[in-house]
MARBA-730148 format. One line per 3 residues: for each residue y, x, z of N, C-alpha, C. Coordinates in Angstrom, 1 decimal. Layout:
Y X Z Y X Z Y X Z ~ ...
***
This chain:
15.4 14.6 -23.4 16.4 13.6 -23.6 16.4 12.6 -22.5 ~ 17.6 12.2 -22.1 17.8 11.4 -20.9 18.8 10.3 -21.2 ~ 18.3 9.0 -21.2 19.2 7.9 -21.5 20.2 7.6 -20.4
21.5 7.5 -20.7 22.4 7.2 -19.6 23.1 5.8 -19.7 ~ 23.0 5.2 -20.9 23.4 3.8 -21.0 23.0 3.2 -22.4 ~ 23.0 1.9 -22.5 22.8 1.3 -23.8 23.9 0.3 -24.2
24.0 0.0 -25.4 25.0 -1.0 -25.9 24.4 -2.4 -25.9 ~ 24.1 -2.9 -24.7 23.4 -4.1 -24.6 24.0 -4.9 -23.4 ~ 24.8 -5.9 -23.7 25.5 -6.6 -22.6 24.4 -7.5 -21.9
24.8 -8.0 -20.7 23.9 -8.9 -19.9 24.5 -10.2 -19.7 ~ 23.7 -11.2 -19.6 24.2 -12.6 -19.4 24.5 -12.9 -18.0 ~ 23.6 -12.3 -17.1 23.7 -12.6 -15.7 23.5 -11.3 -14.8
23.9 -11.4 -13.6 23.7 -10.3 -12.7 22.2 -10.0 -12.5 ~ 21.7 -8.8 -12.8 20.2 -8.6 -12.7 19.8 -8.4 -11.2 ~ 19.7 -9.6 -10.6 19.4 -9.6 -9.1 18.1 -8.9 -8.8
17.0 -9.2 -9.5 15.7 -8.7 -9.2 15.7 -7.2 -9.5 ~ 16.3 -6.7 -10.6 16.4 -5.3 -10.9 17.1 -4.6 -9.7 ~ 18.2 -5.1 -9.2 18.9 -4.5 -8.1 18.0 -4.5 -6.8
17.3 -5.6 -6.6 16.5 -5.7 -5.4 15.3 -4.7 -5.5 ~ 14.7 -4.6 -6.6 13.7 -3.6 -6.8 14.1 -2.2 -6.5 ~ 15.3 -1.8 -7.1 15.9 -0.5 -6.8 16.1 -0.3 -5.3
16.7 -1.4 -4.7 16.9 -1.3 -3.2 15.6 -1.2 -2.4 ~ 14.6 -1.9 -2.8 13.3 -1.8 -2.1 12.7 -0.4 -2.2 ~ 12.8 0.2 -3.4 12.3 1.6 -3.5 13.0 2.6 -2.7
14.4 2.4 -2.6 15.2 3.3 -1.8 14.9 3.1 -0.4 ~ 14.8 1.9 0.1 14.5 1.6 1.5 13.1 2.2 1.9 ~ 12.1 2.0 1.1 10.8 2.6 1.4 10.9 4.1 1.5
11.7 4.7 0.5 11.8 6.2 0.5 12.5 6.7 1.8 ~ 13.5 5.9 2.3 14.3 6.4 3.4 13.5 6.1 4.7 ~ 13.0 4.8 4.9 12.5 4.4 6.2 11.0 4.8 6.3
10.2 4.6 5.3 8.8 4.9 5.4 8.4 6.3 5.0 ~ 9.1 6.9 4.0 8.7 8.2 3.6 9.6 9.3 4.1 ~ 10.5 8.9 5.0 11.4 9.9 5.6 12.2 10.8 4.7
12.5 10.2 3.5 13.3 10.9 2.5 12.6 12.2 2.1 ~ 11.3 12.2 2.1 10.5 13.4 1.7 10.1 14.3 2.8 ~ 10.4 14.0 4.0 10.1 14.9 5.1 8.7 14.8 5.5
8.1 15.8 6.0 6.7 15.8 6.6 6.7 15.5 8.1 ~ 5.7 14.8 8.6 4.5 14.3 7.9 4.6 13.0 7.2 ~ 5.8 12.4 7.2 6.0 11.0 6.7 5.6 10.9 5.2
6.0 11.9 4.4 5.7 11.9 3.0 4.2 11.9 2.7 ~ 3.5 12.8 3.3 2.1 12.9 3.1 1.3 11.7 3.6 ~ 1.7 11.3 4.8 1.0 10.1 5.4 1.2 8.9 4.5
2.4 8.6 4.0 2.6 7.4 3.2 1.9 7.5 1.9 ~ 1.9 8.7 1.3 1.2 8.8 0.0 -0.3 8.7 0.2 ~ -0.8 9.2 1.3 -2.3 9.2 1.6 -2.7 7.7 1.9
-1.9 7.0 2.7 -2.4 5.7 3.2 -2.0 4.6 2.2 ~ -0.9 4.7 1.5 -0.5 3.6 0.6 -0.5 3.9 -0.8 ~ -0.8 5.2 -1.2 -0.9 5.6 -2.6 -2.3 5.2 -3.1
-2.4 5.0 -4.4 -3.6 4.6 -5.1 -4.5 5.9 -5.3 ~ -5.7 5.9 -4.8 -6.6 7.0 -5.0 -7.8 6.4 -5.8 ~ -7.9 6.6 -7.1 -8.9 5.9 -7.9 -10.3 6.0 -7.4
-10.7 7.3 -7.1 -12.1 7.5 -6.6 -12.4 6.8 -5.3 ~ -11.4 6.7 -4.4 -11.6 6.0 -3.2 -11.6 4.5 -3.4 ~ -10.7 3.9 -4.2 -10.7 2.5 -4.5 -12.0 2.0 -5.1
-12.6 2.8 -5.9 -13.8 2.4 -6.6 -15.1 2.8 -5.8 ~ -14.9 3.5 -4.7 -16.0 4.0 -3.9 -16.8 5.1 -4.6 ~ -16.1 5.9 -5.3 -16.7 7.0 -6.0 -16.6 8.4 -5.3
-15.9 8.4 -4.1 -15.7 9.6 -3.4 -16.5 9.5 -2.0 ~ -17.1 10.6 -1.6 -17.8 10.5 -0.3 -16.8 10.4 0.9 ~ -17.2 9.7 1.9 -16.4 9.6 3.1 -16.2 10.9 3.8
-14.9 11.2 4.2 -14.6 12.5 4.8 -14.1 13.5 3.8 ~ -14.1 13.2 2.5 -13.6 14.1 1.5 -12.1 14.4 1.7 ~ -11.7 15.7 1.7 -10.4 16.0 2.1 -9.6 16.5 0.8
-8.4 15.9 0.7 -7.5 16.3 -0.4 -6.2 16.9 0.2 ~ -6.0 18.2 -0.1 -4.7 18.9 0.5 -3.5 18.2 -0.1 ~ -2.6 17.9 0.9 -1.3 17.2 0.5 -0.1 18.2 0.6
-0.2 19.1 1.5 0.8 20.1 1.7 0.2 21.3 2.5 ~ 0.9 22.4 2.7 0.3 23.5 3.4 -0.3 23.2 4.8 ~ 0.2 22.1 5.4 -0.2 21.8 6.7 -0.9 20.4 6.9
-0.9 19.6 5.8 -1.5 18.3 5.9 -2.6 18.1 4.8 ~ -3.5 17.2 5.1 -4.5 16.8 4.1 -4.8 15.3 4.2 ~ -5.2 14.7 3.1 -5.6 13.3 3.0 -7.1 13.2 3.1
-7.6 12.6 4.1 -9.0 12.5 4.3 -9.5 11.1 3.8 ~ -10.4 11.1 2.9 -10.9 9.9 2.3 -11.7 9.1 3.3 ~ -11.4 7.8 3.5 -12.1 7.0 4.5 -13.2 6.2 3.8
-13.1 6.1 2.5 -14.1 5.4 1.7 -13.9 3.9 1.6 ~ -12.8 3.4 2.2 -12.5 2.0 2.2 -11.0 1.8 2.0 ~ -10.5 2.2 0.8 -9.1 2.0 0.5 -8.8 0.5 0.3
-7.6 0.1 0.7 -7.3 -1.3 0.6 -7.0 -1.7 -0.8 ~ -7.3 -3.0 -1.1 -7.0 -3.6 -2.4 -5.5 -3.6 -2.7 ~ -4.7 -3.5 -1.6 -3.3 -3.6 -1.7 -2.6 -2.3 -2.3
-3.3 -1.2 -2.4 -2.7 0.0 -2.8 -2.2 0.0 -4.2 ~ -2.8 -0.7 -5.2 -2.1 -0.7 -6.5 -0.7 -1.3 -6.5 ~ -0.5 -2.2 -5.5 0.9 -2.7 -5.4 1.8 -1.8 -4.5
1.3 -1.3 -3.4 2.1 -0.5 -2.5 2.4 0.8 -3.2 ~ 1.6 1.4 -4.0 1.8 2.7 -4.6 3.0 2.7 -5.5 ~ 3.3 1.5 -6.1 4.5 1.5 -7.0 5.8 1.4 -6.4
5.8 1.5 -5.0 7.1 1.5 -4.3 7.2 2.9 -3.6 ~ 6.3 3.8 -3.8 6.3 5.1 -3.2 6.7 6.2 -4.2 ~ 7.3 7.3 -3.7 7.7 8.4 -4.6 7.4 9.7 -4.0
7.3 10.7 -4.8 6.9 12.1 -4.3 8.0 13.0 -4.1 ~ 9.2 12.6 -4.5 10.4 13.5 -4.3 11.7 12.8 -4.7 ~ 12.8 13.4 -4.5 14.1 12.9 -4.8 14.2 12.7 -6.3
13.9 13.7 -7.1 14.0 13.6 -8.6 13.1 12.5 -9.1 ~ 11.9 12.3 -8.5 11.0 11.3 -9.0 11.6 9.9 -8.7 ~ 12.2 9.7 -7.6 12.8 8.4 -7.2 14.0 8.2 -8.1
14.9 9.1 -8.2 16.2 8.9 -8.9 15.9 8.7 -10.4 ~ 15.0 9.5 -11.0 14.7 9.3 -12.4 14.1 7.9 -12.7 ~ 13.2 7.5 -11.8 12.6 6.1 -12.0 13.6 5.0 -11.9
14.4 5.1 -10.9 15.4 4.1 -10.6 16.5 4.0 -11.7 ~ 16.8 5.2 -12.3 17.8 5.2 -13.4 17.2 4.5 -14.6 ~ 16.0 4.8 -15.0 15.4 4.1 -16.1 15.2 2.6 -15.9
14.9 2.2 -14.6 14.8 0.8 -14.3 16.1 0.1 -14.5 ~ 17.2 0.8 -14.1 18.5 0.2 -14.3 19.0 0.1 -15.7 ~ 18.7 1.1 -16.5 19.2 1.1 -17.9 18.4 0.0 -18.7
17.1 -0.1 -18.5 16.4 -1.0 -19.3 16.0 -2.4 -18.6 ~ 16.0 -2.4 -17.3 15.5 -3.5 -16.6 16.5 -4.7 -16.7 ~ 17.8 -4.5 -16.6 18.7 -5.6 -16.6 18.6 -6.5 -17.8
18.4 -5.9 -19.0 18.3 -6.7 -20.2 17.0 -7.4 -20.3 ~ 15.9 -6.8 -19.8 14.6 -7.5 -19.9 14.6 -8.6 -18.9 ~ 15.2 -8.4 -17.7 15.4 -9.6 -16.8 16.2 -10.7 -17.4
17.2 -10.3 -18.2 18.0 -11.3 -18.9 17.1 -12.2 -19.8 ~ 16.1 -11.6 -20.3 15.3 -12.4 -21.3 14.3 -13.4 -20.8 ~ 14.1 -13.4 -19.4 13.1 -14.2 -18.8 13.5 -14.9 -17.5
14.6 -14.5 -16.9 15.0 -15.0 -15.7 14.4 -14.2 -14.5 ~ 14.9 -14.5 -13.3 14.7 -13.6 -12.2 13.2 -13.6 -11.7 ~ 12.7 -14.8 -11.4 11.3 -14.9 -10.9 10.3 -14.4 -11.9
10.4 -14.8 -13.1 9.5 -14.3 -14.1 9.5 -12.8 -14.2 ~ 10.7 -12.2 -14.1 10.8 -10.8 -14.3 10.1 -10.1 -13.1 ~ 10.2 -10.6 -11.9 9.5 -10.0 -10.8 8.0 -10.0 -11.0
7.5 -11.2 -11.4 6.0 -11.3 -11.7 5.6 -10.3 -12.8 ~ 6.4 -10.3 -13.9 6.2 -9.4 -15.0 6.1 -7.9 -14.6 ~ 7.1 -7.5 -13.8 7.2 -6.2 -13.3 6.0 -5.8 -12.5
5.5 -6.6 -11.6 4.4 -6.3 -10.8 3.1 -6.2 -11.6 ~ 3.0 -7.2 -12.6 1.8 -7.1 -13.4 1.7 -5.9 -14.3 ~ 2.8 -5.4 -14.8 2.9 -4.2 -15.5 2.5 -3.0 -14.7
2.9 -3.0 -13.4 2.6 -1.9 -12.5 1.1 -1.9 -12.2 ~ 0.5 -3.1 -12.0 -0.9 -3.2 -11.8 -1.7 -2.7 -13.0 ~ -1.3 -3.1 -14.2 -1.9 -2.7 -15.5 -1.9 -1.2 -15.6
-0.8 -0.6 -15.2 -0.6 0.9 -15.3 -1.6 1.5 -14.4 ~ -1.7 1.0 -13.2 -2.7 1.5 -12.2 -4.1 1.4 -12.6 ~ -4.4 0.3 -13.2 -5.8 0.0 -13.7 -6.1 1.0 -14.9
-5.2 1.2 -15.7 -5.4 2.1 -16.9 -5.7 3.5 -16.4 ~ -4.9 4.1 -15.5 -5.1 5.4 -14.9 -6.4 5.5 -14.2 ~ -6.8 4.5 -13.5 -8.0 4.4 -12.7 -9.2 4.5 -13.7
-9.2 3.7 -14.7 -10.3 3.7 -15.7 -10.4 5.0 -16.4 ~ -9.3 5.7 -16.7 -9.4 6.9 -17.4 -10.0 8.0 -16.5 ~ -9.7 8.0 -15.2 -10.2 9.0 -14.3 -10.7 8.3 -13.0
-11.9 7.7 -13.1 -12.3 6.8 -11.9 -12.8 7.6 -10.7 ~ -13.0 8.9 -10.8 -13.4 9.7 -9.7 -12.3 10.6 -9.1 ~ -11.0 10.4 -9.6 -9.9 11.2 -9.1 -9.7 11.0 -7.6
-9.4 12.1 -6.9 -9.1 12.1 -5.5 -7.6 12.3 -5.3 ~ -6.8 12.4 -6.4 -5.4 12.6 -6.3 -4.7 11.3 -6.1 ~ -3.9 11.1 -5.0 -3.1 9.8 -4.8 -2.1 9.6 -6.0
-2.0 8.4 -6.4 -1.0 8.1 -7.5 0.1 7.2 -6.9 ~ 1.3 7.7 -7.0 2.5 6.9 -6.5 3.6 6.9 -7.5 ~ 4.5 5.9 -7.4 5.7 5.9 -8.3 5.8 4.6 -9.0
7.0 4.2 -9.3 7.4 3.0 -10.0 7.3 3.1 -11.5 ~ 6.9 4.3 -12.0 7.1 4.5 -13.5 6.1 3.7 -14.3 ~ 4.9 3.3 -13.7 4.0 2.5 -14.5 4.6 1.1 -14.8
5.2 0.5 -13.7 5.8 -0.8 -13.9 7.1 -0.7 -14.8 ~ 7.8 0.4 -14.6 9.0 0.6 -15.5 8.7 0.9 -16.9 ~ 7.5 1.5 -17.1 7.0 1.7 -18.5 6.8 0.3 -19.2
6.3 -0.6 -18.4 6.2 -2.0 -18.9 7.5 -2.6 -19.3 ~ 8.5 -2.4 -18.5 9.9 -2.8 -18.8 10.3 -2.2 -20.1 ~ 10.0 -0.9 -20.3 10.4 -0.2 -21.5 9.7 -0.8 -22.7
8.4 -1.1 -22.6 7.6 -1.7 -23.6 8.2 -3.0 -24.1 ~ 8.6 -3.8 -23.1 9.2 -5.1 -23.4 10.5 -4.9 -24.1 ~ 11.3 -4.0 -23.6 12.6 -3.7 -24.2 12.5 -3.4 -25.7
11.6 -2.6 -26.1 11.5 -2.2 -27.5 11.1 -3.3 -28.4 ~ 10.3 -4.3 -27.8 9.9 -5.5 -28.5 11.1 -6.4 -28.7 ~ 11.9 -6.6 -27.6 13.0 -7.5 -27.6 14.3 -6.9 -28.4
14.6 -5.7 -28.2 15.8 -5.1 -28.7 15.6 -3.8 -29.4 ~ 14.8 -3.7 -30.4 14.4 -2.5 -31.0 15.6 -1.7 -31.6 ~ 16.6 -2.4 -32.0 17.7 -1.7 -32.7 19.0 -1.5 -31.9
18.9 -1.9 -30.6 20.0 -1.6 -29.8 20.2 -0.1 -29.6 ~ 21.5 0.3 -29.6 21.8 1.7 -29.5 21.7 2.2 -28.0 ~ 21.0 3.3 -27.9 20.8 4.0 -26.6 21.5 5.3 -26.6
22.4 5.5 -25.6 23.1 6.8 -25.5 22.3 7.8 -24.7 ~ 22.1 9.0 -25.2 21.2 10.0 -24.6 21.9 11.3 -24.4 ~ 21.5 11.9 -23.3 21.9 13.3 -23.1 20.8 14.2 -23.5
21.0 15.2 -24.4 20.0 16.1 -24.8 20.3 17.5 -24.2 ~ 19.4 18.0 -23.4 19.6 19.2 -22.6 18.6 20.3 -23.2 ~ 19.1 21.3 -23.8 18.3 22.4 -24.3 18.8 23.7 -23.6
18.3 24.0 -22.5 18.7 25.2 -21.7 20.1 24.9 -21.2 ~ 21.1 25.8 -21.6 22.5 25.6 -21.2 23.3 24.8 -22.2 ~ 22.6 24.4 -23.3 23.3 23.6 -24.3 23.0 22.1 -24.0
24.1 21.3 -23.8 24.0 19.9 -23.5 24.9 19.1 -24.5 ~ 24.3 18.1 -25.1 25.1 17.3 -26.1 24.7 15.8 -25.9 ~ 25.4 14.9 -26.6 25.1 13.5 -26.5 24.8 13.0 -27.9
23.8 12.1 -28.0 23.4 11.5 -29.2 23.2 10.0 -29.0 ~ 23.3 9.2 -30.0 23.0 7.8 -29.9 21.9 7.4 -30.9 ~ 20.9 6.8 -30.4 19.7 6.5 -31.3 19.3 5.0 -31.0
18.6 4.4 -32.0 18.1 3.0 -31.7 17.0 3.1 -30.7 ~ 16.9 2.0 -30.0 15.9 1.9 -28.9 14.5 2.2 -29.4 ~ 14.1 1.8 -30.6 12.7 2.0 -31.0 12.5 3.5 -31.2
13.5 4.2 -31.6 13.3 5.7 -31.8 13.1 6.4 -30.5 ~ 14.0 6.1 -29.5 13.9 6.7 -28.2 12.6 6.4 -27.5 ~ 12.3 5.1 -27.4 11.2 4.6 -26.7 9.9 4.9 -27.4
9.9 4.9 -28.7 8.7 5.3 -29.5 8.4 6.8 -29.3 ~ 9.4 7.6 -29.3 9.2 9.0 -29.0 8.7 9.2 -27.6 ~ 9.2 8.5 -26.6 8.8 8.6 -25.2 7.3 8.2 -25.1
6.9 7.1 -25.8 5.5 6.7 -25.7 4.6 7.7 -26.4 ~ 5.0 8.3 -27.4 4.2 9.3 -28.1 4.0 10.5 -27.2 ~ 5.0 10.9 -26.4 4.8 12.0 -25.5 3.8 11.6 -24.4
3.8 10.4 -24.0 2.8 10.0 -23.0 1.4 10.1 -23.5 ~ 1.2 9.7 -24.8 -0.2 9.8 -25.4 -0.6 11.3 -25.5 ~ 0.4 12.1 -26.0 0.0 13.5 -26.1 -0.3 14.1 -24.7
0.6 13.8 -23.8 0.4 14.4 -22.4 -0.9 13.9 -21.8 ~ -1.3 12.6 -22.0 -2.5 12.1 -21.5 -3.7 12.8 -22.1 ~ -3.6 13.0 -23.5 -4.7 13.7 -24.1 -4.9 15.1 -23.7
-3.8 15.8 -23.5 -3.9 17.2 -23.0 -4.3 17.3 -21.6 ~ -3.9 16.4 -20.7 -4.2 16.5 -19.3 -5.6 15.9 -19.0 ~ -6.1 15.0 -19.9 -7.4 14.4 -19.7 -7.5 13.7 -18.3
-6.5 13.1 -17.9 -6.5 12.3 -16.7 -6.2 13.1 -15.5 ~ -6.1 14.4 -15.6 -5.8 15.3 -14.4 -4.3 15.6 -14.4 ~ -3.9 16.5 -13.5 -2.6 17.0 -13.4 -1.7 16.1 -12.6
-0.4 16.5 -12.5 0.5 15.8 -11.6 1.3 14.6 -12.2 ~ 1.1 14.3 -13.4 1.8 13.2 -14.1 0.7 12.2 -14.6 ~ 0.9 10.9 -14.2 0.0 9.9 -14.6 0.3 9.4 -16.0
0.1 10.2 -17.0 0.5 9.8 -18.4 -0.2 8.5 -18.8 ~ -1.4 8.3 -18.5 -2.1 7.1 -19.0 -1.6 5.9 -18.3 ~ -1.1 6.0 -17.0 -0.5 4.9 -16.4 0.8 4.5 -17.1
1.5 5.5 -17.5 2.7 5.2 -18.3 2.4 4.5 -19.6 ~ 1.4 5.0 -20.3 1.0 4.4 -21.6 0.4 3.0 -21.4 ~ -0.4 2.8 -20.3 -1.0 1.5 -20.1 0.1 0.5 -19.7
1.1 0.9 -18.9 2.2 0.0 -18.5 3.0 -0.4 -19.7 ~ 3.3 0.6 -20.6 4.1 0.3 -21.8 3.4 -0.7 -22.7 ~ 2.1 -0.5 -22.9 1.4 -1.5 -23.8 1.4 -2.9 -23.1
1.1 -2.9 -21.8 1.1 -4.2 -21.1 2.4 -4.9 -21.2 ~ 3.5 -4.2 -21.1 4.8 -4.8 -21.2 5.1 -5.3 -22.6 ~ 4.7 -4.6 -23.6 4.9 -5.0 -25.0 4.1 -6.2 -25.3
3.0 -6.4 -24.6 2.2 -7.6 -24.9 2.6 -8.8 -24.0 ~ 2.9 -8.5 -22.7 3.2 -9.6 -21.8 4.6 -10.2 -22.1 ~ 5.5 -9.5 -22.7 6.8 -10.0 -23.0 6.7 -11.3 -23.9
5.7 -11.4 -24.7 5.5 -12.5 -25.5 5.2 -13.8 -24.7 ~ 4.6 -13.6 -23.5 4.3 -14.7 -22.7 5.5 -15.0 -21.7 ~ 6.1 -14.0 -21.2 7.1 -14.2 -20.2 8.5 -14.4 -20.7
8.9 -14.1 -21.9 10.2 -14.2 -22.3 10.6 -15.7 -22.5 ~ 11.8 -16.0 -22.3 12.3 -17.4 -22.5 13.1 -17.4 -23.8 ~ 12.6 -18.1 -24.8 13.2 -18.1 -26.1 14.7 -18.4 -26.1
15.1 -19.4 -25.3 16.5 -19.8 -25.2 17.3 -18.7 -24.6 ~ 16.8 -18.0 -23.6 17.6 -16.9 -23.0 17.7 -15.7 -24.0 ~ 16.6 -15.4 -24.7 16.6 -14.4 -25.7 17.6 -14.7 -26.8
17.6 -15.9 -27.3 18.6 -16.3 -28.4 20.0 -16.2 -27.9 ~ 20.2 -16.6 -26.6 21.6 -16.5 -26.0 22.0 -15.1 -25.9 ~ 21.1 -14.3 -25.4 21.4 -12.8 -25.2 21.7 -12.2 -26.6
20.9 -12.5 -27.6 21.2 -11.8 -28.9 22.5 -12.3 -29.5 ~ 22.9 -13.6 -29.2 24.2 -14.1 -29.7 25.3 -13.3 -29.0 ~ 25.2 -13.1 -27.7 26.2 -12.3 -27.0 26.3 -10.9 -27.5
25.1 -10.3 -27.8 25.1 -9.0 -28.4 25.9 -8.9 -29.7 ~ 25.6 -9.9 -30.6 26.3 -9.9 -31.9 27.8 -10.1 -31.7 ~ 28.2 -10.9 -30.7 29.6 -11.1 -30.5 30.3 -9.9 -29.9
29.6 -9.2 -29.0 30.1 -7.9 -28.5 30.3 -6.9 -29.6 ~ 29.3 -6.8 -30.4 29.3 -5.8 -31.5 30.5 -6.1 -32.4 ~ 30.8 -7.4 -32.7 31.9 -7.7 -33.5 33.2 -7.3 -32.9
33.3 -7.5 -31.6 34.6 -7.1 -30.9 34.8 -5.6 -30.9 ~ 33.7 -4.9 -30.7 33.8 -3.4 -30.8 34.2 -3.0 -32.1 ~ 33.7 -3.7 -33.2 34.0 -3.3 -34.5 35.5 -3.5 -34.8
36.0 -4.7 -34.4 37.4 -5.0 -34.7 38.4 -4.1 -33.9 ~ 38.0 -3.6 -32.8 38.9 -2.7 -32.0 39.0 -1.3 -32.7 ~ 38.2 -0.9 -33.6 38.2 0.4 -34.1 39.3 0.5 -35.1
***
């Protein structure tokens, strides 16, 4: 299932959401060479989060294959900055596009609930919480972790707390069969969160998807939204939503 829009109007232009999308795209193009080697492997190795190296649990000189021709050599002194830098890196076009699409669908309304500066801080904290969760689950991992999905999971956690009954429009793809459905946000995001828990349990911290980072980010967002939301903005946003729903109803 893939969400392509929601029935949730916005109060203001989501400046930070747009800037975050732009930053991820710029990093992908200029730093990661749009996935070309050796730019991709070098960026992931140097700026991605490697839990075992960050915690000093891997021997110096340990080599991690990155591609048929490149490898990441553990220096034993990974920068404290990597939990932040890793959330602006991606492993491929689909990884980048998928993450940015989810950020756009859910980020604009969460930004509406707290304002621009608060949203930026909130987003970064959720990304750090996601990185910490994955690191604690598998502290000896030598696999670099990259992607904005941990921070975006936090945005999704906040969204389900703020707007649980907002309708989300989904594409359902089953082989060659494609259809559209509309479900409340709590059902779509609850199902997504359940998949992360199942995936994390089956993968046991290994594999190519950081399921526990997703789960940790989601929980962090669901908790932090109570601190970061602006009650006046939330009330104004919900009033706008009710007005919009009324207009849609009268047009039918």
